[in-house]
C-alpha positions in Angstrom: 65.6 148.9 44.6 62.8 149.6 47.0 63.2 149.2 50.7 62.0 145.8 52.1 60.2 147.9 54.8 57.9 149.3 52.1 55.9 146.1 51.9 55.5 145.5 55.6 52.1 146.3 57.2 52.1 149.4 59.5 51.4 147.4 62.6 54.5 145.3 62.0 56.6 148.4 61.4 55.3 149.9 64.7 56.3 146.7 66.5 59.8 146.8 65.0 60.2 150.5 65.9 58.9 149.9 69.4 61.4 147.1 70.1 64.3 149.0 68.5 63.6 152.2 70.4 64.1 150.4 73.7 67.8 151.1 73.0 68.1 154.9 73.6 70.7 155.7 70.9 68.6 153.8 68.4 65.5 155.7 69.5 67.2 159.0 69.0 68.3 157.9 65.5 64.8 156.7 64.6 63.3 160.0 65.8 65.1 161.7 62.9 63.7 159.4 60.2 60.3 161.1 59.9 57.5 162.7 62.0 55.5 159.5 61.7 58.3 157.4 63.2 59.2 160.0 65.8 55.6 160.0 67.1 55.8 156.3 67.6 59.2 156.1 69.4 58.7 159.1 71.7 57.2 156.9 74.4 60.5 155.1 74.8 62.6 158.2 74.1 61.0 160.1 76.9 60.4 157.3 79.3 63.8 157.7 81.0 65.3 161.2 81.0 68.7 162.1 82.5 69.6 165.8 82.8 73.2 166.3 83.8 73.9 169.9 82.7 72.3 173.3 82.4 72.2 172.9 78.7 70.3 169.7 78.9 67.8 171.3 81.3 67.1 174.2 79.0 66.9 171.9 75.9 64.5 169.6 77.7 62.2 172.4 78.7 62.3 173.8 75.2 61.3 170.3 73.9 58.3 170.2 76.3 57.2 173.6 75.2 56.4 172.2 71.8 54.4 169.3 73.2 50.8 169.0 74.6 50.3 170.0 78.2 50.0 166.5 79.5 52.9 165.1 77.4 55.6 165.1 80.2 53.1 163.7 82.8 52.1 160.8 80.5 55.5 159.9 79.0 58.3 160.7 81.5 58.4 158.0 84.1 62.0 157.9 85.2 63.8 161.2 85.8 67.3 162.0 86.9 68.5 165.6 87.6 72.1 166.0 88.4 72.6 169.4 86.8 73.7 172.2 89.1 71.0 174.5 87.9 69.5 176.9 87.1 67.4 175.9 90.2 64.3 177.6 88.7 64.6 175.3 85.7 64.9 172.3 87.9 61.7 173.4 89.7 59.9 173.8 86.3 60.9 170.3 85.1 59.7 168.7 88.4 56.4 170.5 88.1 55.9 169.3 84.6 56.9 165.7 85.0 54.3 164.8 87.6 53.9 161.3 86.4 57.4 160.2 87.4 57.7 157.0 89.4 61.5 156.9 89.8 63.5 160.1 90.6 67.2 160.7 91.0 68.1 164.0 92.8 71.7 165.1 92.5 71.2 168.9 92.9 71.6 171.1 95.9 68.6 170.5 98.1 69.0 173.7 100.3 69.2 175.8 97.1 66.2 174.1 95.6 64.0 174.4 98.7 65.0 178.1 99.1 64.1 178.8 95.5 60.8 176.9 95.7 59.8 178.8 98.8 60.6 182.1 97.3 58.4 181.3 94.3 55.5 181.0 96.8 56.4 184.3 98.5 53.4 186.1 97.1 51.1 183.6 98.9 52.9 183.5 102.3 56.3 184.5 103.8 59.1 182.0 102.9 59.7 181.2 106.5 56.1 180.1 107.1 55.7 178.2 103.8 55.8 174.4 104.0 57.8 173.0 101.2 56.6 169.9 99.4 58.1 168.1 96.4 55.8 168.8 93.4 55.9 165.2 92.3 55.3 161.9 94.3 57.6 159.1 92.9 57.5 155.7 94.6 61.3 155.3 94.1 63.8 158.0 94.9 67.6 158.3 94.9 69.4 161.1 96.7 73.0 161.3 95.6 76.0 163.7 95.4 74.9 167.3 96.1 71.5 166.2 97.3 73.2 164.7 100.4 76.2 167.0 100.8 74.6 169.3 103.4 72.8 166.5 105.2 69.4 164.8 104.8 66.4 167.0 104.3 63.2 164.9 104.4 61.2 167.6 102.7 62.7 166.6 99.4 61.5 163.0 99.8 58.1 162.0 98.4 55.6 161.0 101.2 54.6 158.1 98.9 58.1 156.7 98.5 58.4 153.0 98.9 62.0 152.6 97.7 64.6 155.1 98.9 68.3 155.4 98.5 70.3 158.0 100.4 74.0 158.7 100.9 75.4 159.4 104.4 77.9 162.2 104.7 79.7 164.0 107.6 76.7 166.4 107.6 74.1 163.7 108.1 72.6 163.8 111.6 71.0 161.1 113.7 67.8 163.2 113.9 67.4 163.6 110.1 67.8 159.8 109.6 65.3 159.1 112.4 62.7 161.2 110.5 62.6 158.6 107.8 60.2 156.8 110.1 57.7 159.4 109.0 57.6 157.8 105.6 54.6 155.5 106.0 55.0 153.6 102.8 58.8 153.0 103.0 59.6 149.3 102.6 63.0 149.3 100.9 65.9 151.5 102.1 69.4 151.7 100.6 72.3 153.4 102.5 75.6 154.4 100.8 78.5 155.5 103.0 82.2 155.7 102.9 84.2 153.1 104.8 85.1 154.4 108.3 82.9 157.4 108.1 81.4 157.0 111.5 84.1 154.9 113.1 82.1 151.7 113.3 79.1 149.8 112.0 77.4 150.1 115.4 77.2 153.9 115.0 75.3 153.5 111.8 73.1 150.8 113.3 72.2 153.2 116.1 71.4 155.8 113.5 69.0 153.5 111.7 67.4 151.9 114.8 64.4 154.4 114.9 63.6 153.7 111.3 63.9 149.9 111.6 62.0 149.9 114.8 58.9 151.0 112.9 58.7 147.4 111.5 57.8 148.5 107.9 61.1 147.9 106.2 61.5 144.7 104.3 64.9 145.2 102.7 67.9 147.2 103.9 70.7 147.5 101.3 74.1 148.7 102.6 76.7 149.9 100.1 80.1 150.7 101.5 82.4 152.8 99.3 86.2 153.4 99.5 89.3 151.5 98.6 89.3 147.8 99.4 91.2 146.6 102.5 90.9 144.0 105.2 89.2 146.6 107.4 86.8 147.4 104.6 85.9 143.7 104.1 85.5 143.3 107.9 83.0 146.2 108.0 80.9 144.7 105.3 81.0 141.3 107.0 79.7 142.9 110.2 76.5 143.7 108.5 76.1 140.0 107.6 76.9 138.4 110.9 74.5 136.6 113.2 74.3 139.8 115.3 72.2 141.4 112.6 68.9 139.8 113.7 69.4 141.1 117.2 69.8 144.6 115.7 66.6 144.4 113.7 64.6 142.2 115.9 63.6 138.5 115.3 60.1 137.1 115.4 58.7 133.6 115.9 55.9 132.1 113.9 53.5 132.7 116.8 54.6 136.4 116.9 54.0 136.8 113.2 50.5 135.3 113.6 49.9 138.0 116.3 50.9 140.7 113.9 54.7 140.9 114.3 56.7 141.5 111.1 59.5 139.2 110.1 63.1 140.3 110.3 64.5 142.7 107.7 66.6 141.2 104.9 70.0 143.0 104.9 72.1 143.1 101.7 75.6 144.4 102.4 78.3 144.8 99.8 81.0 147.0 98.5 79.9 149.7 96.1 81.6 149.0 92.9 79.7 151.3 90.5 78.3 154.8 90.5 74.6 155.1 91.2 73.6 157.0 88.1 74.9 154.6 85.5 73.2 151.7 87.4 70.0 153.6 87.4 70.2 154.6 83.7 70.8 150.9 82.8 67.8 149.9 84.8 69.8 147.8 87.3 67.7 146.6 90.2 69.6 147.3 93.4 66.7 145.6 95.4 67.4 142.2 93.7 67.9 139.8 96.6 69.5 137.1 94.4 72.7 135.4 95.6 75.0 137.6 93.5 73.9 140.6 95.5 74.7 139.0 98.9 78.3 138.0 98.1 
């Protein structure tokens, strides 16, 4: 008995494959059917790439080696790198995937910056070389190792509009204040452990220079740690009526004169890891009621 797909027109087959390949495991299975099918599902297969190990880094680079030069730039739009290294491979992936719009960095930033500067040593001494991320995503998430040693603004795209960072004991007030240098930043998400700085006021003071620029529209606060009465109280402090005083209010007259409206603050307990949320396409910037409860 012949397959019912044999009688379908090619354009209808392509539509079926396109819809089915939006589910990554299905896309992987379809890519093994034939070269013709693989060529038509690769767009979805490479749209979101998550590299969590050295092996996946090496395999991904090997895969790109067999593709046209512009393949990674045109197809890879969402990229996550949480592998520890090799750092040189991380640098190579970033330089190839220049069309990425959303980037998750979970690798050691000091190690990566040091490696990138050494690669430019033939042009100028490492200590005089200005580091710049080789890609310019509009959304960026700095998690795990990327924040362990503090916040290094050089790893952040100057074109970023949506940024998520994690506060750690190594994060300084000065490094957070430098976020005001990001001219296009409108959405900022902060993740920190309950009780890290003693009080919410300490974090508000840390963020004041950034919020004072008046460009932020949404501030998302994720508080991690075991649930407790103190934990709930800390989250509630971000939602109290004192929040407008912290970010500045504006009347209708002031807005007509060029003043920006108050920033929307979304505060909640962090209940899921960042990476799975990102891989599933969850929108942490959604301002619906379920995100404010």
